[in-house]
N, C-alpha and C positions, 0 to 999 in steps of 0.2 A: 228627811226625804232624799233617799236615792234615784237618780239616774242611771236607766237601762244605757247602757254605752256597750254598740254595736263590735263584737268581736271581727275587727276586718281583714286579720289574720287570715281565718276563718273563712271567712266569706268569699277569701283572695285565693285560696286555693280551692273552695269548692267552683270556683269559676273555671279557675287551668285548668279541672276535672272531666266542666262540659266539655274543657274546648278540646281534650285528647281525643285521638284516635279512638274508637271505639272497637272492641274484641265482633262484637253481634254482629253475624249477619243477614242480610233481606235472603231470606231462600230464593232460589234460582228453579223451584220446581212451581206447578200447576199450582193451583190453592187444591187442597184437600177436603176442606170446608162445603155445605152443600148448597149454600147459600153465599154468590160473588157477590161482597158489598162497594159496588166503586165509586170513588169519588173525581167527578168533571169538575175542573176548572177551566178559565179563559178570562180573559179579558171580555168588559163589557162590550155586549154588540159582540164580538166574534162570530158569535154563533152557534153556543153550546145548544140555546134552548132546540137550535135546528137540525144539528145531531144527532141530539139525546131524544128528541119526540120518534125524526125518522129511524135511531137503531133499537129505542125502546120495539117500537111498532112493527119492526123484524122481525126483532128476536120472538113475538106470541107468535109472531107468522109461522116461523119456524116450529113452534110448537113448546120453546119454553113462557114460566112462569114469571111474570115481569112485574117489576114495584116502579117507578119513576115519582124521585120525592123534589121535587123545585124547592131549594133553599135560597131565594134571591128574590127582595122583598122586590123586586119587579112583577112576580108572579107571570112569568115569559115561557116557560116551557109547560106548563099543559095548556096555556089558552091556545100554542100552536099544536095542544097534540086534540084538542073538543075543537078546532074550527073556527078560533074565534074568540069561545066561550070562556069566560073565566069565572072560576070555582070558586067556592066559599075558602082562607084558610083557614090553616088550623088553630093561628095565634087568633081570628079573629071570633071566631066560630065559639074560641074557646072563653073568650072573653067576656061574649055575649052568650052563651051559656051557665058561664058563671053567676049576672047578673041577675040573668033565669030562675034561676037557684036548680038546674042542669045541670045532668052528665052530658057530655061531648061522646059521642057514637061513632062507628064505620063510616056508616051511612052518611053520617053531616061532613064528613071530607076526602072523603076518598069514593072517586068513580074509575067508571071503566069507559074504553073503545077498544077495540081488534083484539081484545086478549089483552089489551095492558091497563094493569091498575095503577094511578096517579094520586097526589096530591098534594097542594102549598103548602110547604111551610108559613108563610105569608112575611112580614117584619113592622115595624111600628108607622105610626104615619110620619110625615115628612116634618122633624126637627123637632119629634115628641119622642126619641125616643134611640137605642143600640140597637141595630140589626145583629150586630155580634149576638147579644143578648137575648135578642129574640128566636135565631139559630137552635140556641144551647132550654129555652125554655121548649121553641117548639119539638125536639127530642125527649125532655125531660113530658110530655105526651102521648109523645109517640112508644114509648115507654110502660106508661100508665095505657094505653090500647092493646099494650100487648108485644108491641113488636118483637120483637124476642121469639115470640110462640108462632108467627107467620111464617108460611111454608111458602118460601119462591126459592126462584134458579137464579134472580136477577133482581139488588136491588143499585138502581141509578140513581147518584146524589149530585142536581146539581149546582152548582156554587161558582158565586162569583167570585173573580182570583184578585182583583186591582185590589178590594179591601183584604188587609194584611193579620185582622185584631182575631183576636184569641177563641171568639164565638165564628167567624168562620173556617177559622183549622182547623173544627174541632174532628171531624176525620181524620184528619192525620196526630194530630196531640192524644188522642183514648184509644186510637187501633181501632177506628168505629169501621175503617174499608181496611179492604186488605192488598185493594193497591188503590191508584190513580191516573188518571190521565190526563193529561192539558190537549186543551184548541187555540193550535195560535194560527196565524198566516205572515205571506211576509213580508209583514211590516217591521220594526220596532219595540214598539209598544206594547203590541201583543208577544211577541220573544222574551219583554221586559217579563213585564208578568211570569208568563210561562216559566223562567232563570226561577224566579223568585221563587213557587210553587216547589219546585226544586231545592233548592233554598231552603226553604221550609221541610222539607221530606229527609233536607242531611240533617237538618239542626233535629229534628225529635228520634232521630234515628240517632243519634249521640247518647242522647236521654235514654236509650231504650226502647223504645216504638220499633215497629217494624212494617209498617205501611210501605211499599214504594210505590216506583210508577214502572206504571204499562208500558208507557209509550205517549204516543200526537198523533192526536188526528190533526192535519195543514186542511184549514178551510179555506175557499175562495181560491186559489191554489192557479197565481197566473203565471209561474211555469218559471219567477225569479230565482226561485232555488234559496234564498235567506234562510228557509224555514227549515227545509231537506239538510241543512248546511249544520243550523243547532242543534238537531237533533242528534247529528254522526258528529259531535265538537262535545255535548254532555252525558251521549250514550245511553239513548234510548231511540225505539225502534219507532217505525213512520206506518200509524197504524191506519192509516187511510189516506189520497188525498181528494179531499172532493174540490170541483173545479167550480172556478168562479163564469161561471154558464150562466145564461142570462134565464133559462127556463129554470132552474134554481132558485133564482133572486125571484121573478116570476113569484113561483108555486109557495113561497116561503112568504113571502109579502101577502098572497093573498090562503094565508093557513089552510096550504092543501100537504096532504102525506105524502112525501115520496117513497118510502122505504116500506113498499111492498114489493113484489112481484107483479104485480098488472103495470106498473109502469118503467120507463128507460133505464133507470137508477136503482133498480131493484137488485141487482147483479155488485153492484157498488156497495147495496150497508149490506149485506150478505157479508162479502169475505169479512166487510168490516168488525159485523158479530163475531164470527169467525174468529179474526182476529183477537176485539176481542175479551171472548174465551177464553184461550189459551195462552193470553200471552203474561207468563211471569212477575212479580213486579222485581223491579232490579234497581241496583242504585248509580242513580246519574251520579251529574262530577259538572255542580252549578258553574257559568261560568262569572270572572271578576265583569265592571262594567268594561271596563275599556276588552275587553276580549268577547262583552255581546255587539260594542261597536264592529268590531275588524270585521266582522262578517257583513258588512255592510259598504260600502260606495266612501273613501274617506269626503269627498266631493259635500254626499248628502246631510253626514254627522256632526260637520263641523271641526274635520281634522286641522291639524297644524295652528288652530285657535291658541290662542295666547292669555292666561287668563292676565287681566292686570288691575291690582289691591288699587282699590279705594283710599286712602285720607280721610285723617281727622276733620281736615279744610275741606274736603269735598262733601263731607257732611254734615256740616255747618252754613252752608251756602253762605251768603250773608254777613250768619252771624258769625262767622269765622272770625278769630282773634290770638292770639297769642298766649300759650296756657303761663302757667307758672311754674317754674319745676319746684318738687319737693327735695332736688340735691338740698344737702346739710354742705353749707358752702364753709368753713371757717378765716378766722382771722389768719394770717403769717404771723408766729409769731415772731 
């Protein structure tokens, strides 16, 4: 019986080739394809769903054909758009239809409000499956429903940015979107996630990908400036700054749409819609961990803290005892 021994030299060469700087450049002109597919990423709870529900509503109000697809297992994107009403998810509906021997139809999973077409991919029950795999399965079903033949000006994808598995990186890894937008705030955790997304874009660019980062939306902006500093550091524009306003908080909590010219926030979301439409995909420069921490006051990030190595005796506690040496000691001749 022969063993298949991997060629480690070829494997090492492949890794070095992946790590080399690519010659492929991200296009810096406005997308020419009729449908702009835009993936929005951000930390859970940072306001992606709030931003997207209102952005999509404003785009539709401006006469654009918009499809909003929630790709977060929480299914909170369409809930906000539909006034708190949760719509059937594609994965859940597909499972039910399959058990009944029926096929999924558009009307089973896609619904409308204010000119926006919206649907949720959904995800597995807690502890019973992989959310990333659910995303992949959901897009496979969309393709069967005719996704590539649909006529929209914009397709907006809402992705959870905390999860870095391949399923949630699908639009970047497979060039499904032309550009990515990150949503962040003036806090370290949301900017950590935004930086990870920029790193993912750069990784897949090295493998030949074309997806770029169009910019950042600063949500719950309290004016302290860390998110703006981050955008400047990684070389991406700020598309909009949504203030930390109590009126916005209350309306979001009660599932009210503010992305309309009938509210005082209409002009803000109208400007965001224009910036999103025209922003080209750019090449970000992700920060190192130290570079990210440098955006904040040192006293808030543990500056100057020195790591104290643990010892074997520390780990063994009351069971600690001298360990026999494996050193071979020869008697003197």
